[in-house]
C-alpha positions in Angstrom: 101.7 121.4 112.0 104.6 120.7 109.6 104.2 117.6 107.5 106.7 114.8 108.3 107.5 112.2 105.7 106.9 108.7 106.9 110.1 106.6 107.2 110.8 103.5 105.2 112.8 100.9 106.9 113.1 97.1 107.4 113.4 97.7 111.1 111.4 99.8 113.6 111.9 103.5 113.4 111.3 105.9 116.2 109.9 109.4 115.5 111.0 111.7 118.4 109.3 115.0 119.2 110.9 117.6 121.4 109.8 117.8 125.0 107.9 121.1 124.5 105.9 119.8 121.5 105.7 116.1 122.4 102.8 114.1 120.9 100.1 113.7 123.5 98.1 110.5 123.8 95.1 112.2 122.4 97.1 113.4 119.4 98.5 109.9 118.9 95.0 108.4 118.9 94.0 111.0 116.3 97.1 110.1 114.2 96.1 106.4 114.3 92.6 107.2 113.2 93.9 109.2 110.3 96.4 106.5 109.3 94.7 103.2 110.0 97.0 101.2 107.7 100.1 102.1 109.6 101.6 99.8 112.3 102.7 102.1 115.0 103.3 102.1 118.8 103.8 104.9 121.2 106.3 105.3 124.0 105.4 106.8 127.4 107.4 109.9 126.3 105.2 110.5 123.3 107.5 109.1 120.6 105.9 107.2 117.7 107.5 103.9 116.7 106.8 102.8 113.1 106.8 99.0 112.9 107.7 97.3 109.6 105.3 94.6 108.3 106.2 91.2 109.6 108.2 88.8 107.4 106.6 85.5 106.4 108.2 83.3 109.0 107.7 85.7 111.9 104.0 86.1 111.0 103.6 82.4 110.7 105.2 81.8 114.1 103.1 84.5 115.8 99.9 83.0 114.3 100.9 79.5 115.6 101.2 80.9 119.1 97.9 82.8 118.9 96.1 79.7 117.6 97.3 77.5 120.4 96.5 80.2 123.0 93.0 80.7 121.5 92.3 77.0 121.6 93.2 76.9 125.3 91.1 79.9 126.1 88.0 78.3 124.5 87.9 75.9 127.4 89.5 77.9 130.1 88.1 81.4 129.6 89.4 84.8 128.8 90.0 86.4 125.4 92.9 86.1 123.0 94.2 88.9 120.7 96.5 88.9 117.8 99.2 91.4 116.8 96.7 93.9 115.4 95.5 94.9 118.8 96.9 97.8 120.7 96.9 98.3 124.5 97.1 101.7 126.2 99.1 101.1 129.3 99.2 103.1 132.6 102.4 104.9 131.8 100.9 106.2 128.5 102.7 103.9 126.2 100.7 102.1 123.5 101.9 98.6 122.6 100.9 95.7 120.4 102.1 92.2 121.4 102.2 89.3 118.9 99.7 87.4 121.0 98.0 88.2 124.3 95.4 87.0 126.8 93.0 89.0 128.9 90.8 87.5 131.6 87.0 87.9 131.4 87.1 89.9 134.7 89.6 92.4 133.2 87.6 92.7 130.1 84.4 93.4 132.1 86.2 96.4 133.7 86.1 98.1 130.3 82.8 99.7 129.2 81.4 97.7 126.2 81.6 100.7 123.8 85.2 101.3 124.7 86.1 97.7 123.8 85.8 98.7 120.2 88.8 101.1 120.6 92.4 100.6 121.8 92.0 98.7 125.1 93.0 100.8 128.1 94.2 97.9 130.1 97.2 95.6 130.4 96.7 92.0 129.4 97.7 89.5 132.0 99.8 87.5 129.5 101.7 88.5 126.4 103.9 86.7 123.9 106.4 88.5 121.6 108.0 86.6 118.8 111.4 88.1 117.8 111.7 88.8 114.1 115.0 89.2 112.2 114.7 93.0 112.3 114.3 93.1 116.1 117.3 93.9 118.2 117.4 91.5 121.2 118.2 94.4 123.6 115.2 96.4 122.4 113.0 93.3 122.5 114.0 92.6 126.1 113.4 96.3 127.0 109.8 96.0 125.7 109.2 92.9 127.8 110.4 94.8 130.9 107.9 97.5 129.9 105.1 95.1 129.7 105.8 93.8 133.2 106.2 97.3 134.7 102.8 98.1 133.4 101.0 95.3 135.1 101.4 92.2 132.8 101.8 89.2 135.0 103.6 86.8 132.6 105.4 87.5 129.3 107.3 85.3 126.9 109.9 86.5 124.4 110.4 83.8 121.8 113.6 83.9 119.9 112.8 81.0 117.6 115.9 81.0 115.4 117.9 80.3 118.6 115.2 78.0 120.1 115.2 80.2 123.2 112.5 81.7 125.3 112.9 84.5 127.9 110.3 84.2 130.6 109.3 87.4 132.4 107.2 87.5 135.6 106.3 90.1 138.2 108.9 90.5 140.9 110.9 87.5 139.7 114.2 87.3 137.7 114.1 86.6 134.0 114.3 82.9 133.2 115.9 81.6 130.0 114.6 78.3 128.5 116.3 76.6 125.6 115.4 73.8 123.2 112.3 72.6 125.0 109.4 70.8 123.2 106.8 72.4 125.4 106.4 75.6 127.4 104.0 75.5 130.3 102.1 78.6 131.4 101.8 79.8 135.0 100.0 82.4 137.0 97.1 83.8 134.9 97.5 81.1 132.2 98.3 78.1 134.5 97.6 75.0 132.5 98.3 76.4 129.1 101.0 74.4 127.2 102.6 75.8 124.1 103.9 73.2 121.7 107.2 74.6 120.6 108.0 72.2 117.7 105.9 74.2 115.1 107.3 77.4 116.4 110.9 76.3 116.1 110.3 74.9 112.6 108.7 78.0 111.3 108.4 77.7 107.5 111.3 75.3 107.4 
């Protein structure tokens, strides 16, 4: 196989293979094992997406979401994951949300030994925090992909604009602006995300 120089960019870069020599899921997993320090995702078509490291404020906002979600899960059940997790979805794509929640029932469907690997399941709830390098159109497309692969509820937080796009199965996208709290529904009914710390970021 011909060596390919890794791209350097402040925004996500997609490495596309031709249809005849597309990167299989097995080859992608091997690539990830060989390059554990890279932040990458995979499209259903076998393209690799190189993700740049998060900026300080984006990382801080994502962590604040994950902390609040984890605190809620401690008393309501389920497991919470940060942005370092990767889920293998039913269409073959491999994606990493900024924060996510998986029910205990869904987790039990995965053999214990395979829980140490990329999780071959869709979380019931995901949150993506838009960073300055994320194109809004691409961010929204990723949210649609989550829903198409079985996620029940997904929030796209555009904190600089104090806007949240709420995605649900078989329902239109709902846009929420300037709220102090965002209330969960469906799989995370009862979860309340305090938005003040998210809006403020590092300001």
